[in-house]
N, C-alpha and C positions, 0 to 999 in steps of 0.2 A: 485173154486173162490179164487182169490188172496186177501190177506189182505191189500188192497189198496183202498183209497178213492181218487177220481179224482175231482179237483176243476177247473172249466173252467169259466173265466170271458168273458162276451160277450155283445155286443149290435149290432143288425142288422147284424148278421153273417150268412145270408141265403146261401151265397156262400160256407161256410166252415163247419158249425156245423154238417151236416149230414156226411160228409167225416170224420171229427174228431171222431164222435161217432162210425161210422162203423169200423174204424181202431182200436178203443179201445175195441171193442166187444171180440176179442180173448183173451184179457188180463183177462176178467171176474173179473173186480174190484168189491169189496163189495158194493161201493156206487159211483155214479157219480152225482156231483152237478154242475148245470149251474147257475151262479149268473148273472142275466140278468138286464140290465139297461133299462127296459121297451121298448123292441124292437118293431118296427112297421112293420117289414118285414116278420113276421111269424116264425122267427128262434127260438123263445121261444117255440112255439107250436110244431115245429119239434123236438126240444130236448125232450119235454115231451112225445111226441108220441113214441120216441125211447127209453124211459125208464129212462131218466135222471130226477132227482129231480130239478125242476126249482124254484129258489128263486129270488125275485125281490128286487133290492136295487138301489137307485139313485146313479149316478156316483159322487164320492166325489172329483174328480179332479186329483187323482193320482192312478195309478194301485196298488201301494204298499198299500195304505190306503184301497182300495176296497178288496184286498186279505186278509189283516189283519182283516177286518170286517167279512169276511167269516169264518176265523179261530175262531173268537170269538163268532159267532152266529149260525153256522151250527152244527147240531148234528152228528159230525163225530165219527164213531165207530171203524174205522180200526187202525192198528198199524202204517201204513205208509200213507202219503199224497203226491199225485202227482199233480203238478201244470202245466197246459197246457193252451195255448191260443187256440181259436177256429180254427185258421189257422195253427195249429201245429199238428203233429202226430208222434207216435213212429213207427219205422220200425218193420217188422214181426220178424226179428231175435232178436230185442231188447225185444219184448214181450215174446218170448220163453225163453230168458235169465232170465228175471224177474220171470217168472213162475217156472223156475227150480232152481233158486239160491237165491231168496230173503230171504227165510227162513234160509239160511245158513249164512247170514250176522251177524257178531258179535254184541253183545248188545252195545259195546262201540261206534259203528258206528251209527251216527244219521242222516247223510246227504249223499246222493248219487249224484255224479257228472256225468252228461250225456254229450255226444258230440253233438254239434250243426252242422247240415248240412243245406244248404240253396238252395232254388230254387227262381229264380227271373224272372218274365215275361216269365215263361215257360221253362227256361233253368236252368240246375244244375250248381251251383257255386262250383268249386273244388279247385280254386287257389286264392291266394291273401289275403283271410280272413279265410282260413281254420285253423284247430287246436283250435277252440274256444270250451270251455267246461264250464258248469255251473251247480250249484246245482239246481235240479228240483224235488227231492223227499227227504222227511225228516220224521223222526218219529213224530207221533202225540204228540203235546205238547212240542216239543223240537226245534221248529223253527218258524220264522216269518220274514216278510220283513222289512228291514230298510226303513223308510219312507223318501226317498230322491226324489228330483225332477227328476233325471235321474239315469242311472246305477243302477237300482233296483237290490238288491241281498238279498238272504235269509241268515239271521243270525241264527246260529244253536249252540246247546249245545252238545259238544262231538266231536267225530272224523268224518272226511270226507273220503269217499272212491270213487275213480274214477272207474266206471264200464263200461263194453262194451255195453252201451245202447246209441242208436242214436235217436235223434228226429229232424224232419224236420220243418223248417219255410218255408211255401209254400203258400203265399198269392195270391189269384186269382183276386183281385181287379185291376182296371185300374191304369195306371201310374199317371193320374191326381189325383186320390184318394190318392195314395201313397205320392205324392208331398204335397198335402194339409195336410196330417197327419204329415209329417216331418217338415212342417213349424211350426206346434205347438210344435214338439219336439225341434226345433231349439231355440225357445224362452225360453223354460225351461232349455235347456243345457247352453244357454248363461248366464242366471241368475245364474245357479249353478257354472259355470266357474268363474264368477266374485266373487262370495262368496268364492270359494275355493282359488282363488288367494289372497284374502285378509286374509283369516284365515290360509292358508297353509295346510288345511285338505282336502284330496282328497278321494273320494269313489273308484276311479280307479287310482292307482299310475302312470300308463303310461301317463295319461293326465297331470300330473304335469310337465313333460318335454315338452309335445306337446304345452301347452298353454304359455310356456315361449318363444316360437318362434314368430316372427313377424306375425301379422294378415295377412290373405290371402296367404302369402308365405307358411305358414304351411299347408294350404289346398292343394296347388299345390304339395308340397313335399310329403304329405301323399298319394295323388293320384299316384304320380310317384313311390313311394315305393311299393304300392299295385299292381298297374297295370303292371309295368315293372319289378321291382326287384323281386317281389314275384310271378310273372307269371300269373297275372290276365288275360293277353291277351290270354293265352292258352285256355280259355273258350269261345273264339270266340265272337259272337254277344252278347250272354248272359253276358259274362265277361265284355265287354265294357259297356253295359247298367248298370250293377250292380256297377262297380267301378266308372263310371262317375257320376251317380246319387247319390249313397250313399257315395262314397269316395271323390268326389270333390264338386258336387253341394251342398250337404247337409252341408258339413263342411264350405263351402263358405258362406252360409246363416247364419250359426251359428256365424261366424265372423262378418257378417253384423249386426246381432242382438246385439252382444257385443258392437259394435260401437255405435249403437243407445242407448243402456242402459248407456254407459259411458257419452255420450253427455247429456242425459236427467238428469243425476245426477250432 
């Protein structure tokens, strides 16, 4: 058993929760908590049947707030906390590394940075947005989420260590579901962008430069850089779908929402 507690936030994740928990099984975590927003598709029952501790809590509007509620209210007993979404999972090699090396991590290190890989509509995305890493594991009591509208990140006390652990984002829902979810994201990102432009405070410094470019032009430029200059086209149909929808369409509707907010104010 590894000294890890896993916290998974979910609502109606019948497509993903079984896969997520099955892939976690070899890690042998001390605890697995599924914080469920009163699912109606049976995914909460599936999680319980597979041995997870299911705790119910209404959605507070932000992922970061929900996760911090979990930190404050769950009886987490392990030294380390791993945060995953139901549509995410660790690779087999990553699990082997954690089991063999986690106990060797120096006490000064309180946050572990994992590499993100992505699948989109059945295809693996290897170009254009590769090289992304983020903190997904931290010592109990020494980390929590910054409660921002977007660009959620874990704030931690101590040192960070990049480790050879890979997790996949592999959502199996339809494109229409994905688009509807990202329309909601776009409204939040537009609001955060306007607030950041006024205050000069950015959760992601790269966006400070991006949002100084003209609206809509920056979306086209961003797509061009990802798809052509960074080789997104090398991933074939999957690459086109990912970079068009997430790299152009999404950024375009963010700019549309910014325009609407500016006019309304």
